Each structure stands twice: as structure tokens, then as C-alpha cells.
C-alpha positions in Angstrom: 3.1 -235.0 67.7 1.4 -232.4 65.5 3.2 -229.0 65.6 1.1 -225.8 65.7 2.6 -222.4 64.9 1.9 -220.0 67.7 2.5 -216.2 67.9 4.0 -216.4 71.4 5.6 -219.8 71.8 6.6 -220.5 68.2 5.8 -224.2 67.6 3.5 -226.1 70.0 3.5 -229.9 69.7 0.3 -231.6 70.5 0.3 -235.2 71.9 -2.4 -237.6 70.5 -4.9 -236.8 73.3 -4.5 -233.0 72.7 -4.8 -233.4 68.9 -8.1 -235.2 69.2 -9.5 -232.8 71.8 -8.6 -229.8 69.7 -10.8 -231.2 66.9 -13.9 -231.5 69.1 -16.7 -228.9 68.6 -16.4 -227.9 72.2 -12.8 -226.9 71.8 -13.3 -225.4 68.3 -15.9 -223.1 69.8 -13.0 -221.3 71.6 -11.9 -219.9 68.2 -15.0 -217.6 68.5 -14.5 -216.4 72.1 -12.1 -213.5 72.2 -9.5 -213.6 75.0 -9.9 -209.9 75.9 -13.6 -209.4 75.2 -14.4 -205.7 75.6 -10.7 -204.7 75.9 -10.5 -204.9 72.2 -12.7 -201.7 72.1 -9.6 -200.0 73.6 -6.8 -201.9 71.8 -7.8 -202.7 68.2 -5.2 -205.5 67.7 -6.4 -207.5 70.8 -8.4 -210.0 68.7 -6.7 -213.1 69.9 -8.9 -216.0 71.1 -9.2 -218.4 73.9 -8.4 -221.1 71.4 -4.8 -220.0 70.9 -4.5 -219.1 74.6 -5.6 -222.6 75.6 -2.9 -224.1 73.3 -0.3 -221.9 75.0 -1.4 -223.0 78.4 -1.2 -226.6 77.3 2.4 -225.9 76.0 3.5 -224.4 79.3 1.9 -227.2 81.3 3.7 -229.8 79.2 7.0 -228.1 79.9 6.1 -227.9 83.6 5.2 -231.6 84.1 8.3 -232.6 82.2 10.4 -230.4 84.5 8.6 -231.6 87.7 9.2 -235.2 86.8 5.6 -236.4 87.6 4.5 -239.8 86.6 3.1 -240.3 83.1 -0.5 -240.7 84.1 -0.5 -237.5 86.1 1.2 -235.7 83.3 -1.4 -236.8 80.8 -4.3 -235.7 83.0 -2.6 -232.3 83.7 -1.9 -231.6 80.1 -5.5 -232.4 79.2 -6.8 -230.1 82.0 -4.5 -227.3 80.9 -5.8 -227.6 77.3 -9.5 -227.7 78.4 -9.3 -225.2 81.2 -11.3 -222.5 79.4 -14.0 -224.6 77.7 -16.6 -223.5 80.4 -16.4 -219.8 79.4 -19.6 -218.2 78.1 -19.6 -215.6 75.3 -17.3 -212.6 76.0 -15.5 -214.7 78.6 -15.2 -213.1 82.0 -17.6 -210.3 81.0 -20.6 -212.7 81.3 -19.2 -214.9 84.1 -20.9 -213.0 86.9 -24.3 -213.3 85.1 -23.8 -217.0 84.6 -22.8 -217.4 88.2 -25.9 -215.6 89.4 -28.1 -217.9 87.4 -26.3 -221.3 87.8 -24.0 -220.9 90.8 -21.0 -222.1 88.8 -17.9 -220.4 87.5 -16.2 -221.1 84.1 -13.6 -223.5 85.7 -16.4 -225.7 87.2 -16.8 -227.8 84.1 -18.1 -231.1 85.5 -21.6 -230.3 84.1 -20.0 -230.0 80.6 -17.5 -232.9 80.6 -19.7 -235.4 82.4 -23.2 -234.5 81.1 -23.3 -232.2 78.1 -20.4 -233.3 76.0 -19.9 -237.0 75.5 -17.5 -236.4 72.6 -14.8 -234.8 74.9 -15.4 -237.5 77.4 -15.0 -240.2 74.8 -11.7 -238.8 73.7 -10.4 -238.6 77.3 -11.7 -242.1 78.1 -10.4 -243.6 74.9 -6.9 -242.5 76.0 -7.3 -243.9 79.5 -8.1 -240.5 81.2 -10.7 -239.9 83.8 -13.0 -236.9 82.9 -13.7 -236.3 86.6 -10.1 -236.1 87.5 -9.5 -233.7 84.6 -12.4 -231.5 85.9 -10.9 -231.5 89.4 -7.5 -230.3 88.0 -9.3 -227.5 86.0 -10.8 -226.4 89.3 -7.4 -226.3 90.9 -7.9 -229.4 93.0 -5.3 -232.0 93.8 -1.5 -231.9 94.0 -1.1 -230.4 90.5 -4.3 -228.4 90.4 -2.5 -225.2 91.3 -0.4 -225.6 88.2 -3.6 -225.2 86.1 -5.5 -222.9 88.4 -3.6 -221.3 91.3 -1.2 -218.5 92.2 1.6 -220.0 90.1 -0.5 -221.4 87.3 0.5 -221.7 83.6 -2.8 -219.9 82.7 -1.5 -216.5 83.9 2.0 -217.2 82.6 0.5 -217.5 79.1 -2.2 -214.8 79.2 0.0 -212.0 80.6 2.6 -212.5 77.8 -0.1 -213.1 75.1 -2.2 -210.2 76.1 0.8 -207.8 76.2 1.9 -209.1 72.7 -1.5 -208.5 71.1 -2.4 -205.2 72.8 1.1 -203.9 72.1 1.8 -202.8 75.7 5.1 -203.6 77.3 3.9 -204.4 80.8 2.9 -208.1 80.7 6.3 -209.6 79.9 7.2 -212.4 82.3 10.0 -214.9 82.1 7.8 -218.0 82.0 10.8 -220.1 81.1 12.5 -219.3 84.4 9.2 -219.6 86.3 8.7 -223.1 85.1 12.3 -224.1 85.6 12.2 -222.9 89.2 8.9 -224.7 90.1 9.1 -227.3 92.9 6.7 -229.6 94.6 7.2 -229.2 98.4 4.9 -232.0 99.7 1.6 -231.0 98.2 2.5 -227.3 97.7 3.6 -225.9 94.4 6.4 -223.4 95.1 9.3 -221.5 93.6 12.7 -222.7 94.6 15.0 -220.7 96.9 16.3 -217.4 95.5 13.2 -216.7 93.4 11.5 -213.9 95.3 12.3 -211.5 92.5 10.9 -214.1 90.0 7.6 -214.2 91.8 7.7 -210.4 92.2 8.0 -210.0 88.4 4.8 -212.0 87.9 3.0 -210.0 90.5 4.2 -206.7 89.0 3.2 -207.7 85.5 -0.3 -208.6 86.7 -0.7 -205.3 88.5 0.4 -203.2 85.6 -1.7 -205.2 83.1 -4.7 -204.7 85.5 -4.2 -200.9 85.4 -3.4 -200.5 81.7 -5.4 -203.3 80.0 -7.8 -205.4 82.1 -9.4 -202.6 84.1 -9.2 -199.8 81.6 -12.3 -197.6 82.1 -13.6 -198.0 78.6 -13.5 -201.8 78.9 -15.2 -201.6 82.3 -18.0 -199.4 81.0 -18.5 -201.7 78.0 -18.5 -204.8 80.2 -21.0 -203.3 82.6 -23.3 -202.4 79.6 -22.9 -205.9 78.3 -23.9 -207.4 81.7 -27.1 -205.3 81.8 -27.9 -206.0 78.1 -27.6 -209.7 78.6 -29.8 -209.6 81.7 -32.5 -207.8 79.8 -32.1 -210.1 76.8 -32.5 -213.2 78.9 -35.5 -211.8 80.7 -37.2 -210.7 77.4 -36.6 -213.8 75.4 -36.6 -216.5 78.2 -33.5 -217.9 76.6 -32.3 -220.8 78.8 -29.0 -220.0 80.5 -27.6 -223.4 79.3 -28.1 -222.2 75.7 -26.8 -218.7 76.5 -23.5 -219.9 78.0 -22.7 -222.0 74.9 -23.0 -219.0 72.5 -20.0 -217.5 70.8 -19.2 -213.8 70.9 -20.7 -213.1 67.5 -23.9 -215.0 68.4 -24.4 -212.8 71.4 -23.6 -209.6 69.7 -26.2 -210.4 67.0 -28.8 -211.4 69.6 -28.2 -208.1 71.6 -29.0 -206.0 68.5 -32.6 -206.0 69.8 -31.5 -203.9 72.8 -30.3 -200.3 72.9 -27.2 -201.3 75.0 -26.3 -204.0 72.5 -26.5 -201.6 69.6 -24.3 -199.1 71.5 -21.7 -201.8 72.2 -21.6 -202.9 68.6 -21.1 -199.3 67.5 -18.8 -198.4 70.4 -21.2 -195.7 71.4 -20.6 -196.2 75.1 -21.8 -194.6 78.3 -19.5 -192.1 80.0 -18.3 -191.8 83.6 -20.5 -189.7 85.8 -18.7 -190.9 88.9 -15.2 -192.4 89.1 -14.4 -192.6 92.9 -11.5 -194.1 94.8 -11.6 -196.1 98.0 -11.1 -192.9 100.1 -14.4 -191.5 98.9 -16.6 -194.7 99.1 -18.3 -195.7 102.4 -17.2 -199.2 103.5 -20.7 -200.6 103.3 -20.8 -199.9 99.5 -17.9 -202.2 98.9 -19.9 -205.3 99.6 -23.2 -204.5 98.0 -25.0 -207.3 96.2 -26.0 -207.2 92.5 -29.6 -206.6 93.5 -28.5 -203.7 95.8 -26.5 -202.1 92.9 -29.5 -202.4 90.6 -31.7 -200.7 93.3 -29.2 -197.9 93.6 -29.3 -197.5 89.8 -33.1 -197.0 89.9 -32.8 -194.6 92.9 -30.1 -192.5 91.2 -32.1 -192.4 87.9 -35.2 -191.3 89.7 -33.4 -188.6 91.5 -31.7 -187.4 88.3 -34.9 -187.5 86.3 -33.6 -190.0 83.7 -34.7 -193.4 82.4 -33.8 -196.1 84.9 -32.0 -198.1 82.2 -29.7 -195.1 81.5 -27.7 -195.5 84.8 -25.2 -198.2 85.6 -23.5 -198.6 89.0 -20.3 -200.6 88.8 -18.8 -201.7 92.1 -15.7 -204.0 91.5 -14.6 -206.5 94.1 -12.3 -205.4 96.8 -8.7 -204.7 95.6 -6.4 -207.7 95.8 -4.1 -209.9 93.8 -4.1 -213.7 93.9 -0.4 -213.7 93.1 0.3 -212.3 96.6 -0.2 -215.9 97.9 2.5 -217.4 95.7 4.7 -219.9 97.7 8.5 -219.2 97.6 11.2 -221.0 99.5 13.1 -218.5 101.7 15.8 -219.7 104.1 14.7 -223.3 103.6 11.1 -222.5 104.6 8.0 -222.2 102.2 6.6 -218.7 102.7 3.9 -216.7 101.0 5.2 -213.9 98.8 3.3 -211.2 100.6 5.1 -212.2 103.8 8.6 -211.9 102.4 8.5 -209.2 99.8 8.6 -205.4 100.4 7.6 -204.9 96.8 4.5 -207.0 97.3 3.3 -204.6 100.1 3.8 -201.7 97.7 1.9 -203.3 94.9 -0.9 -204.2 97.3 -1.1 -200.5 98.3 -1.0 -199.5 94.6 -4.0 -201.8 93.9 -6.0 -200.0 96.6 -5.0 -196.6 95.2 -6.1 -197.6 91.7 -9.5 -199.1 92.7 -12.5 -197.1 91.4 -16.2 -197.3 91.8 -18.0 -196.2 88.6 -21.4 -194.8 87.7 -22.1 -194.6 84.0 -24.7 -193.0 81.8 -25.2 -191.4 78.4 -23.1 -188.3 77.9 -26.1 -185.9 78.0 -27.0 -187.0 81.5 -23.6 -186.8 83.2 -24.2 -183.7 85.3 -27.5 -184.7 86.9 -26.5 -188.4 87.3 -23.2 -187.4 88.9 -24.9 -185.2 91.6 -27.6 -187.8 92.3 -25.1 -190.6 92.6 -22.8 -188.8 95.0 -25.7 -188.1 97.3 -27.4 -191.5 97.2 -24.2 -193.5 97.5 -22.9 -191.2 100.2 -19.6 -190.5 98.4 -17.2 -188.2 100.2 -16.0 -185.1 98.4 -12.7 -185.0 96.6 -10.0 -183.9 99.0 
């Protein structure tokens, strides 16, 4: 096995399949996709990539399958899926995922199109080692008995990225005991669970994710830059007629260069970002606003801009998904019965309430238009006044 020095897990040893997969152009592309995309505009040291994260996920998956004692063939497929789980990401990772979904109907973890059609080199490596590419794609999508280990409530993906993102941003909130999490994993029938006595272990993962959401992942500067990036990419694709298949294979720097033709792209490159004209919690937002479509939000932008007397492209309405945490569904054995964490943890209920309290709808615009955009947005969106 080939050892790779890692900033989080020390040495990671690659099996022969992984060593060959790492050398494919598809995997090497991940060196040029930053793990935290626009978050690095907030935390300057957050320049780590999906390449090193994927190696970390592979490492944790290897430990997990060894601990779970699964058969050799299942272990090989699971390790390969863990290594390849992020190869479907477009440039800037999750920040362009909604755009790609709107145009293709697929998410980054639906990689059948890539492994079975677009990338015969990765397929050849898998098949030359007796692995089935379709089975690997199913595991990446969270399907099958061990799919949840790659993509689920207790997956090794979040075990790695929470620790890695905390390490590179310098914040102390993402620390989780992934060693204990893996040691306490059990397969109860077809369900991946934590063994009895591990409600606090599951709570620690849930708490780390909630704190990282607040301090890192949903930081308002990153959200503003992400929303600007989304609109810039839509306008770029419309103006250039670039095929989405070509767009989704770009690296971060390719996209940033391409977007220099747009005002938003130049603003992102220079960190000359829009500001918050509205930053409203759930208590101020009508319930029907929470489920608006992308098209509805764009219509609202135009309506707000018209009412405020500004350029329609100078207003961005950012309505995040309803507050929630996937980790609440973690399976834990309690009194000999497999139960969901949210049904057995008082802390989980508090964290769920905190997620609701921290949720914010944003309306962004250039600094000089804040006053008029703020007033128009409050009226058009029907926002309730601050208590």
C-alpha cells in the first residue's frame, strides 16, 4: 500500500485500486475544487480541496469496513465508493449544485452518467480489479446495505469534513471523535446504527454539525458570495450557451476566469460583495415564502428592483431550505431497540429549535442601494416587522 501524508489523519495507506483511481484525470481534478468554496472569503486558510477530503473519507471507510467485518468484495466496493464520492461535484462544489440540478435533474452524488458513460478510464480501473462500476455508483448514492456509510446520517463523509473544515478554518467547533464513532458502528439487519450507550456520541456529531453550520457553512458572507456566484453562472451559461456537461467539469479557477466577463464574477474575484438589505428570521417570514421556487425568487428580485428603482440584476433574493439536520435521523440502540436520535435525545430537540432560530432569509444588493431595496423587499415579500 502507498502511504499519503494527510493533515488530519496522518498517514493514509492506499490499496492498489485506490492508488490507480487517484491517478486518473477525474480524481486529479478534485485538486482544483476547493472544499469550502466561498467560505474561504471568510476564513483565509480554508484552501483545502475535495482531493484531500476524498482521501480522508476513503481512510475512514477503510477503518469502518474492517471494524464491521464485511466480506472482502463488499469492502473493496465500499472503499472505492468512499474515494470517488465527490467526483460528481461541479466547480465551487455545493455552490453550483443547485444550478446543475436545475439543468440536469441530478445531484453530485448521482454519478452514473460519469462512471458508466463519460469516464471509461475510471471504469477500466474498477473493472480491472473486479469491481462493478454500477454497484460503486449505487453506494455513492447511499443505496444498499453499506450505502449509508458513504452517504447517510452516520456517513464517513461528514466525519471527515467536520474535522477537516474545523482544522483549516481554525474554528474549534467541528471536532468529533471519529475513532469512537467508527468503533461503535453496528449493522442491525440492514440498518447502520451506533451501539447501545452512544446517544452522547451521536449528539456530539449533531452538535458539531449545528455549530459549523452557524459559524462556517452558513456565514452570511459565504451565503452572499454563493448567491452571487449562482446568478453569475446562470447569466454566463445563458450568454455563452456553454453546455452544462462542459460547465460541470470545470475547475474552480476555470469558472472564476470565465466569470470575469460578468460584473458579479469580477465582484467575487475582488471580494467586492453585495450587502444585506434584509436578514429575516422565520418569525418574520410568511410561510408561503419558505417554499418558493427558483423562478419565483427571480420574479421577486425583479419586482423588488423595480419598486426600489434599481437595476434588476442588482437584487438577489436568497431563501434557504427549511431548517433541519440530517443527523437527527441517526440510528442508535437504546434499551435493545434501534431508535432515531431525535426520538431519544433531549439535546437533539434543543438543537432542532436552535436551527430554526438561526435560519435567515436574505436579500442582497450593492451597498449604495440598501435603504431603498430593504423597504421594497419588506413590502413585496410581506415580511413582518421586527418585534
